[in-house]
N, C-alpha and C positions, 0 to 999 in steps of 0.2 A: 579415652585416652586425648589428652587436650593436644592442640597443634604444636605447641613447644616440646611436648613429651614425644609427641611423635616424630617431629623433625630430630630429637636426639637420637631416638630408636633407629631412626632410617640411617644416621651418620655411624651409628654403633653397629647397625649390620653391613653398611659399607666397607666399615673396617674388618670386618670378622673374615677369615678364610672363606671361600667360597664352596660350593659343594665339591666333594673330591673326585667322584665319578664324572669323567666327560671334561672338567674343566680344570685340570690341574696344568695344565697347560698356558695358562693365563698368568702372566704376572701380575702382582697385586698393585705394582707402580702404576699399571694403565688402569686400574678402578678408582684412583681417587685423582683429584687435582693438584697439581702442584702448587707450591706457594710464589705469589706475585713477587717480582724483585721490590725491594725498597723506593727505587727511583721512580716507578710506575705512578702516574697520576689518577688521585681517584677519581671516576668519572661519573657520579651518582645520575646523570640524565641517562647514560644509558642502560645503567642498575635499574633506575624505573621504567624505562621503554621493554627493557628483557622482562620485567616484571608483569608488565598487561602484556605481553606477546604469548606469554607460557598459558594464558586463560585459553588458548585455541590448542588443537590437538597435536599441529605439528609446527615447531618454529623453524625458521630455516636462518642461520648467520653464513651469509655469502658474500666473502669480497677477498681479492688478491691477497697472495702472501706479504706478512708481515704487515696487516692491516690490524692488527689489535682483537681478532675474533678469541682466540683463547685467553689473553690476557681479561677480556670483558667477561668470558664464561667463568673464570675463576673468580674475578671478582665477586659475581653475581650469588656463587654457588657458597662464598663467603659469609653473604649477606642475607640471604632468602632464610625465611622461615621455614619451607617446603622441604620436605624429606625428597633426597635425590640420590641418585647413582650417575657413576660418571663412566664413561669409558674411551680411553685416547688411542686410536686407530694409527697404525703404524705399518712398516714394511712386511710383517710377517702377516697381517692381516690382509694381504691380496687375494690370500684362497679364502672365497665364500664361507667353507665351514668353520675355518678357523675363526673368521671376522662375526659369524654368530656365534660361536661359542664364547667370545667375549663380551657380545651383546647379552647373553644368559647368563656369564657371570655377573655382569653390572646388575641386572634386574632383579639378581639374589637380594642385593641389598636393601630394596624396596618392596620386593613378594618373596619372601623367604620360601624356598621348596618347589618355586618356578620352573626352577632350569632341569632337573633332573632327568626327567621323562625325555623332553625334546634332548638333551644330551646324549642319552642312549641311543635316539634314531640318528643323531651326526655321526657316532661313533660307527654305524653301520654303513655309512655313506648311501643313506637314503637321498631323496632330492630332496631341497632346501622345504619348498613348498609344506611337506607332510610335520617335519617337526614345528614349522611356525605356525601352523594352523592349531596345532596341537598347545603350543603356547598360549596362543590367543584364546583357547577354549580355558583353560587355566587360569588364565587373568580376568577373563570373563566372569567367573564364577565368584572372584574376590571382592569385598567391599572394603574400600578403603578411603580416607580423603585425598585431596589431589597429591600426585607424587610424579617427579620429573626424571626423565633418562634423557642423560646429556651425553651425545656422541661427537667427539671432537675429533676433526681432521679425517671429517669419511671423506675417500676418496675411491670410485668404483668406476668399474670399465661399463661403457654403454652397452643394455642388452645380457649382462651377465646373469648368472642363476642369483648371485646377491640382489641385484637391482629388483627382480622379480619378485623375490621373498621380501625385501624391502618394502616395495611398493605394498605388498597385498598387506604386510605388517601397521604401516601408518594409516592405511583406508579402515583400518577395522581393531583401532586402541578402543579397548574400555573406557568408560566415561572418567575413570578416577585417573589417568594414566596420559603424561605429557610426554611430548618427545621435541628435543632440541638437536638441532644438527648443524653442526659446523663443518663448511667447506670452501675450499678457493674457488670452486664453480658450483652450479646449481646441479644438484644431486638429479639423476636421472629418474626422477619419482613424478607421480602425475600430478604436477604443479597447478596445471591451468584447472584439472578437476575440482583438487581442494581449494583453491584461492576461491573458486567461483561458489563453491558450497560453504563458504566461511569459517573453513577447517585449518585454513594456515596464516600466518602471521609472518612477516620478512624484516630481518634486518640486514643491511647490507651497506657497501661501501661508503654511500654518501653518510649515513649516519655514524660511521664508524670513524668518520676522518676527526683527526685531532683539529680544533678550533686553533687560532693563531696565541691566544691565550696557554690553551694548554701545552701547545708545541713548545714554547717556551720555557713553560714552569719545568717540563720534564727535563728539557737541554740545561736547565741550570742546575736539576738535580742531578744528572750525571757530567756535567762540566763545572764545577763552580766557578772555575777559573775564566772562563769565555766571556770576553766583552760584551758589555748589552748589544752594541749595533751588531756584533757577529751572531748572538742569539737571535737578532730579528731578523737578520738577512737567511740564517739558517732553516730558519722556522718556517719562513716564506719559501725559500727552496723545495722543502720537503712535501708541500702542499697537503700536508694533513696525515701522510703516512708515517706510520709509527715505524716499520723497520729502518726507514731513513733519518728519522728523529734518534733513533738510537745508536743507529751507527755513527751518524755524526758526532753525537756526545762520546762516544766510545772512543772513536778517533781522535778529537780533540784531546781527552784523557792520555790516550797513548803519545801523541805528538809532544804534552807537557812532561811526559817521563823520559824525553829523549835526553842522551845528555849533551847531543849536538846542538850548539846554539841555533834559532832560527831554523829549526827542523821544518819542512814545508808540510802545516797541517792537511791542505785542500788533497795534496797526495794522498796522504793516508786515509782521508776521507772516501775521496774517489776510488778506491783500493776495494776498503771494505765493502762500499756500495756495487762495485762492479762484481766483487767475488758473490755478494749475494745475490744478485740479480741472476748470475750465470747456476750458482750451484743450488738456490733456492726457489726462486721464478721459474727458470727455463729446463731445469733438470728434467730429463725425462719427457719434455715435450715433443711434439712431431718435428721433425730435422726442417720439413718445410715451411712450417709455420714459422718457427725461429729466424730461417733464412728471410722472409719477407718482413718480418719484423726489424730485423737486421738493416733491409735495404730502406726500410722506410722511416727510419729513427733519425735520418736526417732532417726532416721536414717538421714543424709542429703539429700540423694539421694534413691529412690526406685522403683524398676520394679516390674511387674507383680508377678513373684515368690516371690519374699520378702514380696510385701503387704499382699500375700495371708498367708505367713508363719505369721507374727505379727497380722494380724487380727483374724485369724483362720476363713476365709472364702472366697468361690470360687470367689465370686464378688465383691473382693476389687479391682481389677484392674478397673473395670467398674465404681464402686463409684469413684474411684480417678478422672476419666475421666469426670463425673459429677461432681465432684468440682472445676475440672476445667474450665468446662463450665458454671458454677454458681459465677465463677468470687472468688473464696478461697483462693487467693495467693499460687495457685497449679499451676505448667506449666509442660508440657509433653516436653521432652528433647529428640529431635532428632537427629540422626539416633537409639538412643539406646534405647529409647522407656522408659526410668525412668521418675519419676516424681519427681520435686522437689517443696520444699515449701519453701516460707519466712523465714529465719532463724528468727526471731523474732517471729512470729506466732508459728514456732515448739517450741521456748522457752516457749513462754507463755501457749503451750497445756501440755508440760511436764511438767512444774512447777504446773499446776492444777491440774494435774494427781496425781504429785507426793506428795502433802499435802494430798489429797483424800485417796491414796493407793501407797505408797511405793515400797511397795510389788511388786504392777502390773508393775509399773515402771523398777523395776529391771530383773521381768521376761521377758519384751521385751527386754531389753538388750541382756540378756541371749539367745534368741530366735536368735537374731540379730546376735549377737558373734557366733552361732553354724553355721548360714547360712553362713554368708562370709567365716570364715574358710572353710567351704566346697567348696565354690566357689574361692578358691585359693586367699583370700584378708586379710592374715593375720594382716596387719597394721590396718584396720579397726576392726577386729576383736578385736583386742587387746585393743582398746579402749572401744568398749562395756562390755568387762568382767572387765575392772577395775572400770567403772560406776556402772557396777552390784555389786563391791564388790568382785569377783570371782578372788581373787589374785592368789591362788593357779593353778586356772586354767589357768590364764595370764601368769605366769611363766613356766608352761607347755609348753604353745603355741610358747613364746619366745623362748626358750629351741629348740625346732621342727626347729624353723626357723631363729634363729640369726646371723647364718653365710650369707644366704643370705641377709637378712635383711642389714646388715654391708655392706656386697658387695656392694648391690644397694645404698648404699649413704644413708640409713635411720638410721645414728647412733642416731639421736637424738629420735628416738620412741625406739629403746634398750634403750637409758640412764634413759628415762624417764619411761617408764617401770621397769626398776632396782629399780628405786629409788621407784616408788610405791609399789612395793612386796618386797622388802628385809627385811623390819622390821616386815612382817608378817612369816618370815619361821622360825620355832622352830629348835634348833640346833641338836636335837634328830630326825629329820627326814632327812635322809640319801640322799632317792631320791629328795627331793627339795633344799637340800644344794647342792648337784652335778650340777643342774640346775642353781641355782644361780652362782655358780663358773664359770660355763660353759661360761652364758650371761656376768658376769664381765670381762671376757677376752677382749671384746672388747669396754668397757669403761673406765675401770680403773686396769691399769696392777697390783698396788701394791694390791687394793684390790684383787684382783684377787691370785694371789701368797699367799695372808695372808689367804683367805678363804679354798685354795689347803690345806696348813700348818694346818689348823684347822682339817682337815679331815683325819690326820695321825692316830689317833686311830683307825679310821676304818679300817687301812690295816693291821692289824695283821691276822697271819694265822689262830690263834685259836679262830675269830670270824667267825660265821656262815653268809656269805654274798653271795649271789647269784652270779653267774659267771659273766652276766649281769653287774652287780653293781660294780663285784672288777673291770671288763674290763673297766667300764666308768670312774673308782677312778682311774686306772693306766693311761689313755689318759690325766687326767685331769694331773697327776702328770708329764707325758710327754710333754703337753703343758707348765707347770710352768718352766721344766728345761731349754725348749728352750727360754723361755719369760729371762730365766737369763743368755742367753748365752752359754748352755750348750745343743748343738742339738745332739752329739752325744749320751749323757745320754737320752735325750728325745725320740730319735730313738729307743734306746733297747728297754724302758718303751712302745711305742708304739707297738713294734712288739710283746712283752711280752702281751698286753692286747688283740690283735688281733686274739694272739693262744689261750689266755684264752676264748674268747667267742664265737670261732669256725667261722663256717658259718652265724652266726647270724649277722656278724658285718654289713652287710649292712642294717639291720632293723633298726640301732643306728645312726641318726646323730652323735652324739659325738664321738662313736666308730670310725665309718669313716673315720673321720676327721683323724684317725691315719696315715693312709695311706699317707697323705699330710704332716705329719711330716717327715715321712721315705724320703718321695721325696726331702722334704727341707733339709734332712741332708745329701742327696747325691748330692745336688745342692751345699751346703756352704762347704763341706768338697772336694770340687775341683774333684770329680771323674764321673761328668755325661756323660754319653756315651752310646747313645741312643740303641747303639748292644749288651750292656752289659744286663746279666741275670736278675742283679738286678733291671735296669732300667725298662725292658719291664715288670717285673712281676709287679711294682710299677704303672705304666701306663694302664696295664692289669686292676687292681684291681678298680682303680681309674674312669676308664672307665664306670664299673658299677655303679656309681654314676653321671648320667649326670651333675646335678647341680656343681659337685666338677671337672668334666673333664675340663671344660672353665678355672677354677682357676688353675689348673696343668700347664700351658700354661706361665705364669709367673715365676713359680718355672723353668721350663723348660729352658725357654731363659736366666732366670740368671744362671742357672748350665752350659748353654753353654757358657755363655758371661766370670766366671769365670774358666771355664775348658781350655780357650783356642780357642773356636770356634764363633769368633766375628760376622761373617758373618752369621752363621747359627743362631745366638741371635737375631740378626736384621731380619732374614727373620722369625723368630717365631712373634718378636713384630709387623712386619708392619702384620703377617695376624691375632694377637690377638687384635690389637688394636681397629679395627671395634667393636667386642663384647664386649671390656672394655668399650668403650664409649658407645656404646647402651644400655646396663644395667647398665652403672655406677658402675662396679667392684671395690670396691674401693683396695684390697688387689692385686687383679690382677693388675690394673692400677699402683700402686706402683713398684711392682715387675718389672713391662716391663718398667717404667721409668728406674728404676734403670740398668735392664741388657742393655738397648739402650745405656745409658749415658756411661757405663762400655766397652760396645762395640765399641761405636764411639770414646772413647777415644783410645780403642786399635788399631783402625786401621786409627788412625792419624789425625780425625777429632776432635780435642779438642774447636774448637768455635761452634760446637752443642752439645760437653759434658758440657763444663763447666758450662752454664746456669742451666740444670736441675740437677745438681751435686748440686750447690749450692742452689738451690730450696728444693732438697730433705732434704738436710743437715741442713734446717732451719723448716723444716714441720715434726711433730711428726706423728708415724703411731703406734696405739698401739698395733694390733698384728702384726706387721711385723718391729719390731725395729733395726731387723738388716741391712734392707735398709737404714736406716737413718746413722748408724753407716760405713758402706761401703763408702757411698756417701760422709763420712768425710776423711775418709780415702785416697779414691779415688783423693779428691781434695788435700790434704796433698802431695800426692805421683806427682798429674800435676803441682801443685807449683814447686815442685821440681826438677821435670825434667825440668821444664821454669827456672829455676835458680833464685826463688824467695824463700827465705829461710824463711823469714820474714811470708810470706802469708801462706808456709807450716806449722809452727810451729803454726799459729794461729789455720787451719784448726784441727792439730794433738791436740792441747789443748781441742778442742769443742769434737773432739771423744774420747780423757781421761776422759771428763767429764762422756759421755755417759756410757764409760764402768766402771768407779767406782760409778756411782748413780744408773745406770738402767740396763747395760747388766754385771753383774759382772762374769757370766761363763767362765771356763778356755776357751772355743773357743773365746770368744769376748777379753778377754785378750791377747790371743795368736794373733789374729790379730792386735791388738795395740802394742805388741811386735814388730812384723815385721817391722811395719812402725816406731815405734822409735827408731829401729836399722839404718834404712835408715838416718833418721834427723840426729843422732849423728855421722855417719860415715860422712854424707855430711857435718858437724861443725868440725870435726876431733874431737870429743870426743869418743876417743876408749875406754875408762874403761867404760863408760855409754853405748856405743854400744855392750860391752859383757854384761853387766847387762840385757840389752833387749833381747838380745840373748838367756839367760839361761832360759827366761820368755815363750818363744815360745816353746809349746807343740807339734806342729806338726812336726812328723820326718823328713818330704822332708824338711820343712821351715828351720827349726832349723839347719840343715846341710846346706842348701844355705846360710843364714846369717851368721855362722861361719866362712862358705869360703870366705864370702866378710870381715869379719873382719880380717881374715889371709891374704888375700890381702892388704888391708889398712895398715897393719903391716910390708909387704916385704914378709911375709913367704908364697910365691906361691906354694912352695914345699910340702907344707902340705895338699894343697887343694886337688891335685887329693886323697890321702887317706880318706879325710872326704865324697868325693863324689862318691867313689868306691860304696859303700853298698846303696847309696840313690836310693829309689823306686819311678821312677815319677808315678803319677796317672793320668796325663792327658796331651793334647798335651802340654799346657803352661811348665811344669815341665820340660818334655824333653829339649825342646827349652832352658829354662833357664839353666839347667845342661850341655846342650852342649855349650853354651856361655862360660860359667865358665871355662870348660874344655881347649876351644880353647885357652883361654889366660895363661892357665899355661902346657900349653903342653910342651912337653921335644924336641919335634923336629918340622919344619915349617910341614912335612906332616901330622904328627898326630893334630897339631891344624887346618890346612886345612881341613882335614877329620870330625872334631868336628864343625868345623862352616859350613860346606857345609851340613852336617847332620841338623843341627838347621835352617839354610835357609831354605832346602827343607821341612821343618813340617811349617816353619813360614810364607812360600809363601801361601803353599797349603790351609792354614786356616785363610789367612790375619793377623796374627799378626808383627804389625809394632812397636808398642810403646814399646813392651816388648825388640825389638832387639835394637832401638834405647835408651831406658832406659842404655844399658850398656856403655855406651860413644863413646868417637870418635875414639878411638883405633878399636874396634870391627867394627862400620859403617867404617873406613878406610880399613880395610882389605876386607871386603864383597865388597867395590867398587873396589879394585884389582882382584877379581874373579868376576865381573860385566857381563864379557861373559858368565858364566855359572850359573847365577841367571835371573829369568824371570822377565822381564823388566817392567812389569806392576806393580810388587811388589816394586822393586828397584827405580821406579819414587815415588811412594807414600811415601817409606822411605825417599828421597832425602827431601821431603815436610816436614817432620817433626825435628823440632829442636831437636840436641842432647843434652843428658845432659852432663853438663861439660864445655861446650861453650859459657858462659856469661861472658859478658865482666865486668872488673871491675871498669870503670868507667862509668859514665852516660852522656848524653849532656842533656841540657835543654830543656823544652818542645816549649820554644818559637824558637828555631832555625827549628824545623819541621814544624810550622803553615803556613807559605809561601806556603809549599808546596798544592798544588791540591789533591783532593782526589785522581785521577788517580795515581800521583807520590807516594802519601802515599800506595796506593796498592801495587806498584812495590818494593816501601822499604822494606816493610813489605816481599815480597818473595827471597830478596838478601841473606838473611842468609840461603835459600835451596841451597841444589845441582844441584838446575836445570841450564841447559845451558841457554844463553839469549834466544836461537830460543824457547826452551822449556816455557820460561818465557811468552815469547810472543804470543805461541799458547793457553796458558793459559789465557793471558788477551783478547784474539782476535783483536790484533792490530801488524803492521809489525815490524820488527827487526829496521828499520830507525827510526819508530816511537818510539820503545823501546830506542834506541841509545840517542834519543834528551831528552827523558825525564830524562834518567841517567845526562845526563851533566846538565841538569835544577838541579837535585838532588845531584850531586857532590858539584857543586857552591853553594848552597843553605847550606848545611852541612859541606862547608869547607872541604871535602872528596878530595882524590888523587886515590882510587881506589874502586872497590866492596869490599874487604875485609875490608877499614875502614868503608863504609857504613853499611855493613852487621853488624858490632859491633855495631854502633850507634843503628840501628834497633831492636838490640836484646836489647840494653838500654832502648828503649824507649817501648818495650813492657812489662819489669819488672825491680823492682828496682835491684840493681848488689847484688848479694851475696856474704858473704863472701868467699875469695880465696880458694879453695881446690884442689888438684890433682882428677883430673877426674874419678879416677878410683875408687874413693869412692863413687861416685855418682850411684848407683846401683838400680834397682829395688826391 
């Protein structure tokens, strides 16, 4: 008989009535698979998997209720060419004898006549082992091609008679018989032994889970009117659980059929799901297991300790393990040892409890919040506090860790929590309002400043406010001053707050932040010096709070970059970058980027600095707005030094808008005025330059900008008087002052002395752009002293374009398009003061090769010399500015 004929014979035998003696109580419907519903999605990958699995003696299909086990077996039975028998187990089969009568009746379909004698023994109520042994002897004598017995929905009690009989049966199957068992939990069979012998195949929930595409397809069949976005969202929530997909589709159809417009679909879906979980998944399960599942359903994942806290019983973890064993949508996650429950099952359990006792659900959330807070997981603790309605406790917890949350990239958590609790804070509650203001700093600067202003009535000396609250108020005022652009005033208030609270500052996260404000003021005021007393004091204090010590590195790097220590700044950036990226510290990352860009530009690496500056200029940063303003001003000076006055004006306009709308304090205005004076001088607008200089309130830079205006007016003699009493605060200040004095010196010897002193400091600390920004006269003077200047620093200076040397005419881009990438690279280096040998060394080519390329460049650009090609290279790099004397373009 061919396989096809044998298959048809098996099907016919399965449809025929079983032996009457002993098998009359078995319904025929249990001996055949039902037809799958039309909406079910074909899953050929699983059918193929099952085809391969049934090549072993025993195949287990084990997964929780509603996972699609029966649907898969029906689909496979309808497609396979193997003769097969089917038995659907139901409640009547809890009696072991009745179960084996059903197995015998099913086997009659593939092995006619095998059931008569074993059934007679079962009627006599003998032990099960005797009739099963007789059945095995009979089957062993037969010679058939492979045939399959499918037992669906097999649920057995541990250690019962049916278990022992089935264990013996599956271990001694004849070579032609395969058995497929589908169950919600692993049957109590010798699974490990069979697996080790290669006699077992398994299909479990991970394989049965629907893919997103399969979920969407089945939903679209069940509820064709469901919108596409709703399909995707429902499929995602189902997490591959077949029952959930079907229930969601049926609920959607039910909602569509309602006569009341706007009927809530979600309510219908939730009720269907809840009924299924309680009536199908949990029905008949041990009450203790159900109790623990219900108690732990409020959390996404639960470990042994948390489960004991939530359930209030020491055996909670053991009961979760039992739930996993019984296939109740609970799985142990290794290596953490935590348990995870299917999200929809959790939702159904929580919804059921909430209807019965909302107070119990709130208490569970409070227990979870306390546990997660003590475990150092404030984000999860905040979620549970909000779900419990504990808004004041949520605000307290958020205020205690808001800096760490924001620094670690969890701005959405901060914003969501603030939005949830802010309406519940009464104005008369000083402590709560302080916490709210502190949290708003990281989400909305305008609301933060307004909240601090609203706290002003509490700052009166006649009010009885305890020192801790008064110190917290002063730190908030210090933060508001810093946010407005008055970091000097902010630092004064921060120092006052630290003095008010005394040694207890270390215990309050808000007051602790005062030291960071002091550090930031030192950095932005351009007086950072690691050897100074004030810096050492601040660093020592911040080091007492480890979480703030790492954040200090960004401020420290920025201080070095602004004070004229670019090499030290880059070293600090390199050292702190790993910590910044590993912990995603937002403030640290922003300050490090700003420091790195300023330092790169200072050492002459504009190609690295400009992209970072442009990105910072376009990116807002709530707690560190000074970084964005610095980036815009650095961009303006970069374009100005490169000869592109138009681009410089655009960057300056962006900075001006920031100062006028967000950063209105005196320090921000002073920064803006310093750059505004440079732009006005570069464009010959002397009167405007004077107005900008009048707005510079920094004593050092006010005198420097006044000196530049005097130079532009031709009044060099007055510059010495202006600079005589100026007090530099850092290396860069010393270099700028000496460079200016060298230009107005009354004798060559005096000019040389100032110039050498400036070069000595600049070369020792890596300052390049500060020197090049003084214009060609200063650079040419340094070239004449080249034998007294460190050659490595001089080589870097030669690579930096000098302000004031840009061309007044520009070639078209078409004239350079014929050049190769190598020739374009050579063209870009021609404006530097490198020799041909040095250019060749930089490009790793020979001098002869370089000369060959130069000939091509001169021919294509119609040039006769390196000087002409250099002018064209500058013009190609940036649009020409309006012609001005080079002496007016100063840093």
